[in-house]
C-alpha positions, 0 to 999 in steps of 0.5 A: 496717834500714829507712831511718829518714829522714823519709818511710819510716815509721820517722821517723814512728814515732820522732816518735810515740813521742817525743810519747807519751813526753813526754805520759806523762812530763809527766802522770805516767802510766806511760810504758812502758804508754802507749808499749806501747799506742800502739806495739801499734796499729802492730804493734811494742809490743815497742819500748816499753822501747827508746824509753823508754830512748832518750828518757830517756838522750837527755834526760839527755845533753842536760841538759834536757827533750826538746821535741816538736812538734805539726804539724811535727817539733821540733828534738829530734825531728829530732835523735832521727831523725838519731841513729837513722838515723846522719845526725847522729853523737852526738859532733857534736851532743850534748856530754855526760860520757863515761858519759852519752855511752856509755849514749846510744850504746848506746841508739842502737845498740839502738834501730837493732837493735830497730827492724830486728827489729820492722819487718822485713817 
C-alpha cells in the first residue's frame, strides 16, 4: 500500500473524504453519493462505501461527531490518517466497547486494502 502519511496524497484523500462525509451528514445529503462524486474526480469512486463505513464506525467508537478542519487538519483527521497508516494503534487512542472496537479494526483494515487496490499504479 502507498504510504498514507501526510505528503503522499493518501492523507489528503482521507482528509477530503472526511470533510465531504461530514458536510453531507450534517446537511442530510446522501453521503455515499456525495463521496462517490468527489472521489470519482480523483479516480477512486469505489472508495465511497469504504470511507462512509470508516467514518461512521470511527464516530461510533469515539462516541461523538468527527470534527474536520478547514485550512489545517483537525485532530480527528490526524487520528483517521494515523489509524489508516498504522502510526496510531486504535487500542492506544480510542477506548470503546469490544464490539465497536472490533468493527472499527475491521474497517481500518478494509480501508487499507481498498486504498491499495484503488490507488495502485
